[in-house]
All heavy atoms as a GROMACS GRO file, in nm:
protein
  538
    1MET      N    1  10.748   4.379   9.715
    1MET     CA    2  10.679   4.493   9.656
    1MET      C    3  10.570   4.442   9.564
    1MET      O    4  10.570   4.326   9.524
    1MET     CB    5  10.778   4.581   9.582
    1MET     CG    6  10.888   4.635   9.672
    1MET     SD    7  10.974   4.776   9.603
    1MET     CE    8  10.869   4.906   9.658
    2LYS      N    9  10.477   4.532   9.530
    2LYS     CA   10  10.364   4.499   9.443
    2LYS      C   11  10.362   4.594   9.324
    2LYS      O   12  10.402   4.709   9.335
    2LYS     CB   13  10.231   4.520   9.517
    2LYS     CG   14  10.209   4.435   9.636
    2LYS     CD   15  10.075   4.472   9.699
    2LYS     CE   16  10.053   4.399   9.827
    2LYS     NZ   17   9.929   4.440   9.893
    3ILE      N   18  10.312   4.544   9.214
    3ILE     CA   19  10.283   4.628   9.098
    3ILE      C   20  10.131   4.639   9.092
    3ILE      O   21  10.061   4.537   9.094
    3ILE     CB   22  10.338   4.568   8.969
    3ILE    CG1   23  10.490   4.559   8.976
    3ILE    CG2   24  10.295   4.652   8.848
    3ILE    CD1   25  10.554   4.487   8.858
    4ILE      N   26  10.083   4.762   9.087
    4ILE     CA   27   9.939   4.783   9.080
    4ILE      C   28   9.904   4.871   8.961
    4ILE      O   29   9.989   4.942   8.908
    4ILE     CB   30   9.882   4.844   9.209
    4ILE    CG1   31   9.940   4.984   9.234
    4ILE    CG2   32   9.906   4.752   9.327
    4ILE    CD1   33   9.868   5.058   9.343
    5ASN      N   34   9.780   4.866   8.922
    5ASN     CA   35   9.726   4.950   8.816
    5ASN      C   36   9.632   5.049   8.884
    5ASN      O   37   9.540   5.008   8.954
    5ASN     CB   38   9.651   4.862   8.716
    5ASN     CG   39   9.606   4.938   8.595
    5ASN    OD1   40   9.513   5.018   8.604
    5ASN    ND2   41   9.669   4.914   8.484
    6LYS      N   42   9.658   5.178   8.869
    6LYS     CA   43   9.583   5.286   8.934
    6LYS      C   44   9.516   5.376   8.833
    6LYS      O   45   9.555   5.383   8.718
    6LYS     CB   46   9.679   5.377   9.011
    6LYS     CG   47   9.727   5.330   9.139
    6LYS     CD   48   9.811   5.438   9.206
    6LYS     CE   49   9.730   5.539   9.276
    6LYS     NZ   50   9.706   5.514   9.417
    7ASP      N   51   9.417   5.450   8.883
    7ASP     CA   52   9.349   5.549   8.800
    7ASP      C   53   9.442   5.667   8.775
    7ASP      O   54   9.504   5.720   8.867
    7ASP     CB   55   9.222   5.597   8.871
    7ASP     CG   56   9.146   5.697   8.790
    7ASP    OD1   57   9.108   5.663   8.676
    7ASP    OD2   58   9.125   5.810   8.837
    8ASN      N   59   9.456   5.707   8.651
    8ASN     CA   60   9.547   5.814   8.610
    8ASN      C   61   9.494   5.952   8.646
    8ASN      O   62   9.568   6.049   8.646
    8ASN     CB   63   9.571   5.805   8.460
    8ASN     CG   64   9.694   5.881   8.416
    8ASN    OD1   65   9.780   5.912   8.493
    8ASN    ND2   66   9.701   5.910   8.287
    9PHE      N   67   9.365   5.963   8.675
    9PHE     CA   68   9.305   6.094   8.699
    9PHE      C   69   9.278   6.119   8.848
    9PHE      O   70   9.217   6.218   8.883
    9PHE     CB   71   9.177   6.109   8.618
    9PHE     CG   72   9.201   6.089   8.471
    9PHE    CD1   73   9.150   5.978   8.405
    9PHE    CD2   74   9.276   6.179   8.398
    9PHE    CE1   75   9.173   5.958   8.269
    9PHE    CE2   76   9.300   6.160   8.263
    9PHE     CZ   77   9.248   6.050   8.199
   10GLY      N   78   9.323   6.028   8.935
   10GLY     CA   79   9.309   6.048   9.078
   10GLY      C   80   9.167   6.037   9.131
   10GLY      O   81   9.137   6.089   9.237
   11ARG      N   82   9.080   5.972   9.056
   11ARG     CA   83   8.942   5.958   9.101
   11ARG      C   84   8.935   5.854   9.213
   11ARG      O   85   8.980   5.741   9.197
   11ARG     CB   86   8.850   5.915   8.986
   11ARG     CG   87   8.847   6.017   8.874
   11ARG     CD   88   8.769   5.965   8.758
   11ARG     NE   89   8.850   5.860   8.693
   11ARG     CZ   90   8.827   5.814   8.571
   11ARG    NH1   91   8.727   5.860   8.501
   11ARG    NH2   92   8.904   5.720   8.520
   12GLU      N   93   8.880   5.892   9.326
   12GLU     CA   94   8.870   5.801   9.440
   12GLU      C   95   8.766   5.692   9.419
   12GLU      O   96   8.763   5.595   9.493
   12GLU     CB   97   8.838   5.880   9.566
   12GLU     CG   98   8.951   5.973   9.607
   12GLU     CD   99   8.918   6.053   9.730
   12GLU    OE1  100   8.802   6.050   9.776
   12GLU    OE2  101   9.009   6.119   9.780
   13THR      N  102   8.681   5.708   9.319
   13THR     CA  103   8.576   5.610   9.294
   13THR      C  104   8.625   5.491   9.211
   13THR      O  105   8.554   5.392   9.198
   13THR     CB  106   8.457   5.675   9.220
   13THR    OG1  107   8.505   5.734   9.099
   13THR    CG2  108   8.391   5.780   9.307
   14GLU      N  109   8.746   5.501   9.157
   14GLU     CA  110   8.801   5.393   9.075
   14GLU      C  111   8.892   5.304   9.158
   14GLU      O  112   8.979   5.354   9.230
   14GLU     CB  113   8.880   5.451   8.957
   14GLU     CG  114   8.796   5.532   8.862
   14GLU     CD  115   8.685   5.451   8.796
   14GLU    OE1  116   8.712   5.338   8.752
   14GLU    OE2  117   8.572   5.499   8.792
   15PRO      N  118   8.877   5.172   9.149
   15PRO     CA  119   8.960   5.081   9.230
   15PRO      C  120   9.101   5.064   9.173
   15PRO      O  121   9.127   5.092   9.057
   15PRO     CB  122   8.883   4.949   9.222
   15PRO     CG  123   8.811   4.955   9.091
   15PRO     CD  124   8.777   5.100   9.071
   16ASP      N  125   9.191   5.017   9.260
   16ASP     CA  126   9.326   4.976   9.219
   16ASP      C  127   9.321   4.827   9.186
   16ASP      O  128   9.242   4.753   9.244
   16ASP     CB  129   9.427   4.996   9.332
   16ASP     CG  130   9.444   5.141   9.372
   16ASP    OD1  131   9.413   5.230   9.291
   16ASP    OD2  132   9.490   5.163   9.485
   17TYR      N  133   9.406   4.784   9.095
   17TYR     CA  134   9.412   4.642   9.057
   17TYR      C  135   9.552   4.588   9.080
   17TYR      O  136   9.650   4.652   9.039
   17TYR     CB  137   9.374   4.624   8.910
   17TYR     CG  138   9.232   4.666   8.881
   17TYR    CD1  139   9.205   4.791   8.825
   17TYR    CD2  140   9.126   4.582   8.910
   17TYR    CE1  141   9.075   4.831   8.800
   17TYR    CE2  142   8.997   4.621   8.885
   17TYR     CZ  143   8.971   4.745   8.830
   17TYR     OH  144   8.842   4.785   8.806
   18LEU      N  145   9.560   4.473   9.144
   18LEU     CA  146   9.688   4.408   9.167
   18LEU      C  147   9.733   4.340   9.039
   18LEU      O  148   9.659   4.263   8.979
   18LEU     CB  149   9.675   4.305   9.279
   18LEU     CG  150   9.801   4.228   9.314
   18LEU    CD1  151   9.907   4.322   9.369
   18LEU    CD2  152   9.769   4.118   9.413
   19VAL      N  153   9.854   4.368   8.995
   19VAL     CA  154   9.911   4.308   8.875
   19VAL      C  155  10.010   4.198   8.913
   19VAL      O  156  10.006   4.089   8.857
   19VAL     CB  157   9.980   4.415   8.786
   19VAL    CG1  158  10.046   4.352   8.667
   19VAL    CG2  159   9.879   4.521   8.744
   20ALA      N  160  10.097   4.226   9.012
   20ALA     CA  161  10.196   4.128   9.056
   20ALA      C  162  10.237   4.161   9.199
   20ALA      O  163  10.235   4.277   9.240
   20ALA     CB  164  10.318   4.130   8.965
   21GLU      N  165  10.274   4.059   9.274
   21GLU     CA  166  10.326   4.082   9.409
   21GLU      C  167  10.451   3.998   9.431
   21GLU      O  168  10.484   3.913   9.348
   21GLU     CB  169  10.220   4.053   9.515
   21GLU     CG  170  10.164   3.915   9.516
   21GLU     CD  171  10.051   3.900   9.616
   21GLU    OE1  172  10.034   3.984   9.705
   21GLU    OE2  173   9.978   3.802   9.604
   22ASN      N  174  10.520   4.026   9.539
   22ASN     CA  175  10.648   3.961   9.570
   22ASN      C  176  10.751   3.986   9.460
   22ASN      O  177  10.822   3.895   9.416
   22ASN     CB  178  10.630   3.811   9.593
   22ASN     CG  179  10.541   3.782   9.710
   22ASN    OD1  180  10.546   3.853   9.810
   22ASN    ND2  181  10.459   3.680   9.700
   23VAL      N  182  10.757   4.110   9.415
   23VAL     CA  183  10.852   4.152   9.311
   23VAL      C  184  10.961   4.232   9.381
   23VAL      O  185  10.933   4.315   9.466
   23VAL     CB  186  10.780   4.242   9.207
   23VAL    CG1  187  10.875   4.292   9.102
   23VAL    CG2  188  10.663   4.169   9.145
   24ASN      N  189  11.087   4.208   9.344
   24ASN     CA  190  11.192   4.290   9.406
   24ASN      C  191  11.193   4.428   9.341
   24ASN      O  192  11.140   4.447   9.232
   24ASN     CB  193  11.329   4.221   9.403
   24ASN     CG  194  11.387   4.208   9.264
   24ASN    OD1  195  11.376   4.298   9.182
   24ASN    ND2  196  11.449   4.096   9.237
   25GLU      N  197  11.251   4.525   9.410
   25GLU     CA  198  11.244   4.664   9.365
   25GLU      C  199  11.308   4.687   9.228
   25GLU      O  200  11.252   4.756   9.143
   25GLU     CB  201  11.310   4.755   9.469
   25GLU     CG  202  11.295   4.901   9.438
   25GLU     CD  203  11.349   4.990   9.548
   25GLU    OE1  204  11.401   4.937   9.648
   25GLU    OE2  205  11.337   5.112   9.532
   26ARG      N  206  11.422   4.628   9.206
   26ARG     CA  207  11.494   4.648   9.078
   26ARG      C  208  11.411   4.601   8.960
   26ARG      O  209  11.391   4.673   8.862
   26ARG     CB  210  11.628   4.574   9.084
   26ARG     CG  211  11.710   4.590   8.962
   26ARG     CD  212  11.847   4.523   8.982
   26ARG     NE  213  11.916   4.513   8.856
   26ARG     CZ  214  11.952   4.399   8.800
   26ARG    NH1  215  11.927   4.285   8.859
   26ARG    NH2  216  12.014   4.399   8.686
   27ASN      N  217  11.364   4.476   8.967
   27ASN     CA  218  11.284   4.423   8.856
   27ASN      C  219  11.147   4.491   8.848
   27ASN      O  220  11.094   4.511   8.740
   27ASN     CB  221  11.266   4.272   8.871
   27ASN     CG  222  11.396   4.198   8.846
   27ASN    OD1  223  11.483   4.246   8.775
   27ASN    ND2  224  11.409   4.081   8.906
   28GLY      N  225  11.091   4.527   8.963
   28GLY     CA  226  10.962   4.594   8.965
   28GLY      C  227  10.966   4.727   8.891
   28GLY      O  228  10.876   4.760   8.815
   29LYS      N  229  11.073   4.803   8.912
   29LYS     CA  230  11.088   4.932   8.842
   29LYS      C  231  11.097   4.911   8.692
   29LYS      O  232  11.039   4.987   8.614
   29LYS     CB  233  11.212   5.006   8.891
   29LYS     CG  234  11.195   5.066   9.028
   29LYS     CD  235  11.321   5.138   9.072
   29LYS     CE  236  11.305   5.200   9.208
   29LYS     NZ  237  11.426   5.269   9.253
   30ARG      N  238  11.168   4.809   8.650
   30ARG     CA  239  11.179   4.779   8.506
   30ARG      C  240  11.045   4.740   8.447
   30ARG      O  241  11.006   4.785   8.339
   30ARG     CB  242  11.278   4.666   8.483
   30ARG     CG  243  11.421   4.702   8.505
   30ARG     CD  244  11.509   4.583   8.481
   30ARG     NE  245  11.648   4.619   8.492
   30ARG     CZ  246  11.746   4.534   8.477
   30ARG    NH1  247  11.721   4.407   8.452
   30ARG    NH2  248  11.871   4.574   8.487
   31ILE      N  249  10.973   4.653   8.517
   31ILE     CA  250  10.843   4.606   8.468
   31ILE      C  251  10.745   4.722   8.457
   31ILE      O  252  10.676   4.737   8.356
   31ILE     CB  253  10.788   4.495   8.559
   31ILE    CG1  254  10.875   4.370   8.551
   31ILE    CG2  255  10.643   4.462   8.523
   31ILE    CD1  256  10.845   4.266   8.657
   32VAL      N  257  10.740   4.806   8.561
   32VAL     CA  258  10.649   4.921   8.559
   32VAL      C  259  10.684   5.014   8.444
   32VAL      O  260  10.597   5.062   8.372
   32VAL     CB  261  10.655   4.995   8.695
   32VAL    CG1  262  10.593   5.133   8.686
   32VAL    CG2  263  10.586   4.911   8.802
   33TRP      N  264  10.812   5.039   8.423
   33TRP     CA  265  10.854   5.127   8.314
   33TRP      C  266  10.808   5.069   8.180
   33TRP      O  267  10.755   5.141   8.095
   33TRP     CB  268  11.006   5.144   8.316
   33TRP     CG  269  11.056   5.237   8.210
   33TRP    CD1  270  11.056   5.373   8.215
   33TRP    CD2  271  11.108   5.200   8.083
   33TRP    NE1  272  11.107   5.423   8.098
   33TRP    CE2  273  11.139   5.319   8.014
   33TRP    CE3  274  11.131   5.079   8.020
   33TRP    CZ2  275  11.192   5.319   7.887
   33TRP    CZ3  276  11.185   5.081   7.893
   33TRP    CH2  277  11.214   5.199   7.828
   34LEU      N  278  10.829   4.939   8.160
   34LEU     CA  279  10.788   4.875   8.035
   34LEU      C  280  10.637   4.879   8.015
   34LEU      O  281  10.589   4.906   7.904
   34LEU     CB  282  10.837   4.730   8.030
   34LEU     CG  283  10.987   4.712   8.010
   34LEU    CD1  284  11.025   4.566   8.034
   34LEU    CD2  285  11.028   4.755   7.871
   35LEU      N  286  10.562   4.852   8.120
   35LEU     CA  287  10.416   4.853   8.109
   35LEU      C  288  10.364   4.993   8.074
   35LEU      O  289  10.272   5.008   7.994
   35LEU     CB  290  10.351   4.806   8.239
   35LEU     CG  291  10.363   4.658   8.270
   35LEU    CD1  292  10.317   4.630   8.413
   35LEU    CD2  293  10.284   4.575   8.171
   36ASN      N  294  10.422   5.095   8.134
   36ASN     CA  295  10.376   5.232   8.109
   36ASN      C  296  10.420   5.285   7.972
   36ASN      O  297  10.360   5.379   7.920
   36ASN     CB  298  10.424   5.326   8.220
   36ASN     CG  299  10.345   5.306   8.347
   36ASN    OD1  300  10.226   5.278   8.344
   36ASN    ND2  301  10.413   5.318   8.459
   37GLN      N  302  10.524   5.228   7.912
   37GLN     CA  303  10.572   5.274   7.781
   37GLN      C  304  10.471   5.249   7.670
   37GLN      O  305  10.464   5.324   7.575
   37GLN     CB  306  10.704   5.204   7.744
   37GLN     CG  307  10.821   5.247   7.827
   37GLN     CD  308  10.844   5.397   7.818
   37GLN    OE1  309  10.859   5.452   7.710
   37GLN    NE2  310  10.844   5.463   7.931
   38ASP      N  311  10.394   5.143   7.682
   38ASP     CA  312  10.298   5.108   7.577
   38ASP      C  313  10.166   5.184   7.587
   38ASP      O  314  10.080   5.169   7.502
   38ASP     CB  315  10.268   4.957   7.581
   38ASP     CG  316  10.388   4.875   7.539
   38ASP    OD1  317  10.475   4.929   7.469
   38ASP    OD2  318  10.394   4.757   7.576
   39GLU      N  319  10.150   5.264   7.690
   39GLU     CA  320  10.024   5.335   7.712
   39GLU      C  321  10.033   5.478   7.657
   39GLU      O  322  10.135   5.543   7.670
   39GLU     CB  323   9.991   5.341   7.861
   39GLU     CG  324   9.974   5.205   7.925
   39GLU     CD  325   9.853   5.130   7.875
   39GLU    OE1  326   9.752   5.194   7.839
   39GLU    OE2  327   9.859   5.007   7.871
   40PRO      N  328   9.924   5.528   7.597
   40PRO     CA  329   9.923   5.668   7.553
   40PRO      C  330   9.921   5.761   7.675
   40PRO      O  331   9.890   5.719   7.786
   40PRO     CB  332   9.793   5.679   7.473
   40PRO     CG  333   9.709   5.566   7.518
   40PRO     CD  334   9.801   5.458   7.563
   41GLU      N  335   9.953   5.888   7.654
   41GLU     CA  336   9.962   5.985   7.764
   41GLU      C  337   9.832   6.002   7.840
   41GLU      O  338   9.832   6.022   7.959
   41GLU     CB  339  10.006   6.121   7.711
   41GLU     CG  340  10.153   6.129   7.681
   41GLU     CD  341  10.194   6.268   7.641
   41GLU    OE1  342  10.125   6.365   7.679
   41GLU    OE2  343  10.294   6.280   7.571
   42ASN      N  344   9.721   5.997   7.772
   42ASN     CA  345   9.592   6.023   7.837
   42ASN      C  346   9.518   5.894   7.873
   42ASN      O  347   9.396   5.893   7.881
   42ASN     CB  348   9.505   6.112   7.749
   42ASN     CG  349   9.480   6.049   7.613
   42ASN    OD1  350   9.538   5.947   7.577
   42ASN    ND2  351   9.393   6.112   7.536
   43THR      N  352   9.591   5.786   7.896
   43THR     CA  353   9.530   5.660   7.933
   43THR      C  354   9.460   5.673   8.069
   43THR      O  355   9.506   5.749   8.154
   43THR     CB  356   9.635   5.547   7.936
   43THR    OG1  357   9.571   5.424   7.959
   43THR    CG2  358   9.738   5.570   8.044
   44PRO      N  359   9.350   5.604   8.090
   44PRO     CA  360   9.280   5.616   8.218
   44PRO      C  361   9.352   5.548   8.334
   44PRO      O  362   9.320   5.574   8.449
   44PRO     CB  363   9.144   5.551   8.191
   44PRO     CG  364   9.167   5.462   8.075
   44PRO     CD  365   9.276   5.524   7.994
   45ASN      N  366   9.447   5.461   8.308
   45ASN     CA  367   9.518   5.388   8.414
   45ASN      C  368   9.668   5.391   8.390
   45ASN      O  369   9.713   5.409   8.277
   45ASN     CB  370   9.473   5.242   8.419
   45ASN     CG  371   9.327   5.231   8.454
   45ASN    OD1  372   9.280   5.290   8.550
   45ASN    ND2  373   9.255   5.153   8.378
   46TYR      N  374   9.745   5.370   8.496
   46TYR     CA  375   9.889   5.358   8.484
   46TYR      C  376   9.938   5.260   8.591
   46TYR      O  377   9.866   5.226   8.684
   46TYR     CB  378   9.960   5.493   8.496
   46TYR     CG  379   9.952   5.557   8.632
   46TYR    CD1  380  10.059   5.550   8.720
   46TYR    CD2  381   9.839   5.625   8.674
   46TYR    CE1  382  10.054   5.610   8.844
   46TYR    CE2  383   9.832   5.685   8.798
   46TYR     CZ  384   9.939   5.676   8.883
   46TYR     OH  385   9.933   5.735   9.005
   47TYR      N  386  10.059   5.213   8.578
   47TYR     CA  387  10.116   5.113   8.667
   47TYR      C  388  10.215   5.177   8.761
   47TYR      O  389  10.290   5.267   8.721
   47TYR     CB  390  10.186   5.004   8.585
   47TYR     CG  391  10.092   4.932   8.492
   47TYR    CD1  392  10.074   4.976   8.361
   47TYR    CD2  393  10.021   4.821   8.534
   47TYR    CE1  394   9.987   4.911   8.276
   47TYR    CE2  395   9.934   4.755   8.450
   47TYR     CZ  396   9.918   4.801   8.321
   47TYR     OH  397   9.830   4.736   8.237
   48VAL      N  398  10.216   5.132   8.887
   48VAL     CA  399  10.310   5.182   8.986
   48VAL      C  400  10.361   5.067   9.072
   48VAL      O  401  10.293   4.965   9.087
   48VAL     CB  402  10.250   5.291   9.078
   48VAL    CG1  403  10.226   5.418   9.004
   48VAL    CG2  404  10.125   5.244   9.144
   49LEU      N  405  10.478   5.087   9.128
   49LEU     CA  406  10.538   4.992   9.221
   49LEU      C  407  10.515   5.045   9.361
   49LEU      O  408  10.546   5.161   9.390
   49LEU     CB  409  10.688   4.980   9.192
   49LEU     CG  410  10.767   4.878   9.269
   49LEU    CD1  411  10.721   4.736   9.235
   49LEU    CD2  412  10.915   4.893   9.241
   50VAL      N  413  10.458   4.963   9.449
   50VAL     CA  414  10.428   5.005   9.585
   50VAL      C  415  10.482   4.903   9.685
   50VAL      O  416  10.513   4.790   9.649
   50VAL     CB  417  10.275   5.023   9.606
   50VAL    CG1  418  10.222   5.136   9.520
   50VAL    CG2  419  10.199   4.895   9.578
   51GLU      N  420  10.489   4.942   9.810
   51GLU     CA  421  10.535   4.854   9.918
   51GLU      C  422  10.433   4.742   9.941
   51GLU      O  423  10.316   4.755   9.906
   51GLU     CB  424  10.554   4.934  10.046
   51GLU     CG  425  10.662   5.039  10.038
   51GLU     CD  426  10.801   4.980  10.025
   51GLU    OE1  427  10.824   4.869  10.077
   51GLU    OE2  428  10.887   5.045   9.963
   52ASP      N  429  10.479   4.635  10.003
   52ASP     CA  430  10.392   4.520  10.030
   52ASP      C  431  10.274   4.553  10.120
   52ASP      O  432  10.168   4.492  10.109
   52ASP     CB  433  10.472   4.406  10.092
   52ASP     CG  434  10.559   4.334   9.992
   52ASP    OD1  435  10.517   4.324   9.874
   52ASP    OD2  436  10.668   4.289  10.029
   53ASP      N  437  10.289   4.651  10.209
   53ASP     CA  438  10.180   4.684  10.301
   53ASP      C  439  10.080   4.784  10.242
   53ASP      O  440   9.988   4.827  10.312
   53ASP     CB  441  10.236   4.735  10.434
   53ASP     CG  442  10.319   4.862  10.418
   53ASP    OD1  443  10.350   4.901  10.303
   53ASP    OD2  444  10.354   4.922  10.521
   54TYR      N  445  10.095   4.821  10.117
   54TYR     CA  446  10.002   4.912  10.051
   54TYR      C  447   9.864   4.849  10.043
   54TYR      O  448   9.849   4.734  10.003
   54TYR     CB  449  10.052   4.946   9.909
   54TYR     CG  450   9.962   5.041   9.833
   54TYR    CD1  451   9.974   5.178   9.851
   54TYR    CD2  452   9.867   4.994   9.745
   54TYR    CE1  453   9.892   5.265   9.782
   54TYR    CE2  454   9.784   5.080   9.676
   54TYR     CZ  455   9.798   5.216   9.695
   54TYR     OH  456   9.716   5.302   9.626
   55ARG      N  457   9.762   4.923  10.085
   55ARG     CA  458   9.625   4.874  10.080
   55ARG      C  459   9.561   4.919   9.950
   55ARG      O  460   9.554   5.039   9.922
   55ARG     CB  461   9.545   4.928  10.198
   55ARG     CG  462   9.405   4.875  10.205
   55ARG     CD  463   9.329   4.944  10.318
   55ARG     NE  464   9.188   4.928  10.304
   55ARG     CZ  465   9.109   4.992  10.218
   55ARG    NH1  466   9.161   5.080  10.135
   55ARG    NH2  467   8.980   4.972  10.212
   56LEU      N  468   9.515   4.824   9.871
   56LEU     CA  469   9.451   4.857   9.744
   56LEU      C  470   9.318   4.926   9.769
   56LEU      O  471   9.240   4.885   9.855
   56LEU     CB  472   9.426   4.730   9.662
   56LEU     CG  473   9.548   4.656   9.612
   56LEU    CD1  474   9.506   4.524   9.549
   56LEU    CD2  475   9.624   4.739   9.513
   57SER      N  476   9.292   5.030   9.692
   57SER     CA  477   9.164   5.099   9.699
   57SER      C  478   9.058   5.013   9.631
   57SER      O  479   9.081   4.955   9.526
   57SER     CB  480   9.174   5.233   9.627
   57SER     OG  481   9.045   5.287   9.608
   58LYS      N  482   8.942   5.006   9.694
   58LYS     CA  483   8.830   4.933   9.634
   58LYS      C  484   8.736   5.029   9.560
   58LYS      O  485   8.627   4.992   9.522
   58LYS     CB  486   8.754   4.857   9.742
   58LYS     CG  487   8.836   4.748   9.806
   58LYS     CD  488   8.757   4.676   9.911
   58LYS     CE  489   8.842   4.570   9.976
   58LYS     NZ  490   8.771   4.505  10.087
   59GLY      N  491   8.780   5.152   9.544
   59GLY     CA  492   8.702   5.249   9.471
   59GLY      C  493   8.581   5.292   9.550
   59GLY      O  494   8.588   5.320   9.670
   60LEU      N  495   8.469   5.296   9.487
   60LEU     CA  496   8.345   5.342   9.548
   60LEU      C  497   8.305   5.254   9.666
   60LEU      O  498   8.243   5.301   9.761
   60LEU     CB  499   8.234   5.344   9.443
   60LEU     CG  500   8.112   5.428   9.474
   60LEU    CD1  501   8.151   5.569   9.510
   60LEU    CD2  502   8.018   5.429   9.356
   61GLU      N  503   8.344   5.129   9.664
   61GLU     CA  504   8.312   5.036   9.773
   61GLU      C  505   8.372   5.082   9.906
   61GLU      O  506   8.316   5.055  10.013
   61GLU     CB  507   8.364   4.898   9.740
   61GLU     CG  508   8.317   4.788   9.831
   61GLU     CD  509   8.367   4.653   9.786
   61GLU    OE1  510   8.361   4.624   9.664
   61GLU    OE2  511   8.410   4.576   9.872
   62ASP      N  512   8.482   5.156   9.903
   62ASP     CA  513   8.544   5.209  10.026
   62ASP      C  514   8.455   5.312  10.092
   62ASP      O  515   8.464   5.336  10.213
   62ASP     CB  516   8.679   5.274   9.996
   62ASP     CG  517   8.789   5.172   9.974
   62ASP    OD1  518   8.771   5.055  10.012
   62ASP    OD2  519   8.893   5.210   9.917
   63PHE      N  520   8.368   5.376  10.018
   63PHE     CA  521   8.284   5.483  10.073
   63PHE      C  522   8.150   5.433  10.124
   63PHE      O  523   8.078   5.506  10.188
   63PHE     CB  524   8.261   5.592   9.966
   63PHE     CG  525   8.386   5.661   9.927
   63PHE    CD1  526   8.447   5.632   9.805
   63PHE    CD2  527   8.447   5.752  10.010
   63PHE    CE1  528   8.563   5.694   9.767
   63PHE    CE2  529   8.564   5.815   9.974
   63PHE     CZ  530   8.622   5.787   9.852
   64ILE      N  531   8.116   5.312  10.093
   64ILE     CA  532   7.985   5.258  10.132
   64ILE      C  533   7.995   5.187  10.265
   64ILE      O  534   8.085   5.131  10.306
   64ILE     CB  535   7.930   5.163  10.024
   64ILE    CG1  536   7.908   5.244   9.899
   64ILE    CG2  537   7.803   5.097  10.070
   64ILE    CD1  538   7.862   5.164   9.780
   0.00000   0.00000   0.00000
């Protein structure tokens, strides 16, 4: 599994960022929870755990 940083407002123009890969699900959930705890509610980004085959968005570059 991968931990990524995503846009909190769902904007397709903002890219995803890879934080960690090859993480097991149990530890990944803990890490994501800890990372998101330090962020304010209206932060522009948040962390999520995704499957290994998840394709990171390149933001605006995907549309060009």
